[in-house]
C-alpha positions as CSV (number, residue, x, y, z in Angstrom):
1,M,-156.6,146.4,-24.3
2,I,-156.3,143.7,-26.8
3,P,-152.7,141.6,-26.9
4,D,-150.7,143.0,-29.1
5,R,-149.8,140.2,-32.0
6,I,-146.1,142.0,-33.0
7,E,-145.2,141.0,-29.4
8,T,-146.8,137.7,-29.5
9,G,-145.3,137.2,-32.5
10,T,-142.1,137.9,-31.7
11,Y,-141.7,135.9,-28.4
12,A,-143.4,132.8,-30.2
13,M,-140.4,133.1,-32.8
14,A,-138.0,133.6,-30.0
15,A,-138.9,130.4,-28.3
16,A,-138.8,128.6,-31.6
17,M,-135.1,129.5,-31.9
18,A,-134.2,128.7,-28.4
19,G,-135.9,125.8,-28.0
20,G,-137.8,124.1,-25.2
21,E,-141.1,125.0,-24.1
22,V,-142.5,128.5,-23.9
23,R,-145.8,129.2,-22.5
24,L,-147.6,132.8,-23.9
25,T,-150.3,134.0,-21.4
26,R,-152.7,136.4,-21.7
27,T,-152.3,137.0,-25.6
28,R,-154.8,135.5,-28.5
29,G,-153.1,132.5,-30.7
30,D,-155.5,133.5,-33.0
31,F,-154.2,137.0,-33.9
32,I,-151.6,135.5,-35.4
33,Q,-152.6,132.0,-36.2
34,A,-151.1,132.5,-39.6
35,L,-147.7,133.4,-37.7
36,L,-148.0,129.9,-36.2
37,D,-149.1,127.7,-38.8
38,K,-146.0,128.7,-40.3
39,I,-143.9,128.6,-37.0
40,E,-145.4,124.4,-36.7
41,A,-144.4,124.2,-40.8
42,A,-140.6,125.3,-39.9
43,G,-141.0,122.3,-37.0
44,A,-142.1,123.8,-33.7
45,G,-145.1,122.6,-31.9
46,V,-147.8,125.2,-31.4
47,T,-150.7,124.4,-28.5
48,H,-153.6,126.7,-28.0
49,T,-154.8,127.5,-24.6
50,N,-157.2,129.5,-23.0
51,D,-155.6,132.1,-22.3
52,G,-152.4,132.1,-24.8
53,V,-150.3,129.7,-26.8
54,I,-147.5,127.4,-26.0
55,I,-144.6,127.3,-28.4
56,K,-142.3,123.8,-27.9
57,R,-139.4,122.6,-30.1
58,N,-137.3,119.9,-28.8
59,G,-133.9,120.8,-30.6
60,A,-134.7,119.1,-33.8
61,R,-133.5,121.4,-36.6
62,L,-136.1,123.7,-38.6
63,N,-137.4,123.4,-41.9
64,A,-136.8,126.3,-44.4
65,V,-140.3,127.8,-44.9
66,D,-141.5,130.6,-47.6
67,I,-143.7,133.5,-46.2
68,E,-145.8,135.8,-47.6
69,T,-147.2,138.6,-45.7
70,D,-150.7,139.9,-46.0
71,P,-153.4,142.5,-44.0
72,Y,-155.0,140.9,-41.0
73,P,-155.5,138.1,-40.8
74,G,-152.6,137.3,-42.6
75,L,-148.8,137.3,-41.7
76,A,-147.7,140.5,-40.2
77,T,-145.0,142.8,-42.6
78,D,-144.0,143.7,-38.9
79,L,-143.1,139.9,-38.2
80,Q,-141.3,139.8,-41.3
81,A,-137.6,140.5,-40.0
82,Q,-138.1,138.0,-36.8
83,F,-139.3,135.4,-39.2
84,M,-136.3,135.9,-41.0
85,A,-134.0,135.6,-38.1
86,L,-135.8,132.2,-37.4
87,M,-135.1,131.0,-40.9
88,T,-131.2,132.0,-40.5
89,S,-130.9,130.3,-37.2
90,P,-128.2,127.5,-37.2
91,T,-130.7,125.1,-36.6
92,A,-132.5,125.3,-39.7
93,R,-132.1,123.5,-42.8
94,A,-133.0,124.0,-46.8
C-alpha cells in the first residue's frame, strides 16, 4: 500500500507550524514535492531520507507564500486548508 500524501502533507505542515524537527517515516516525499517546495519557500527546512522526510524550523518567522492547486503531481487541493492555516500562524510574515 502506498503512503497517503494528504496525511504526510498535513503532518509536514503541522511540523512547520510548530517548529523544531520532525521526521516523517514510512512515507514518500516525492509524492508531495510541490508542497515541500512551498514549505521550503515559507522558511522551513526539508530533507529527504530513505524512508520519508524531515521538516525542520528553528523558530524563525515564516514567509508568506502563494500557492496554486493542481492535479498530481501538483499541490493537492485537499492540502489547501492546512496550508492556509500554516500561512496564518502568528509567526508568518507578509
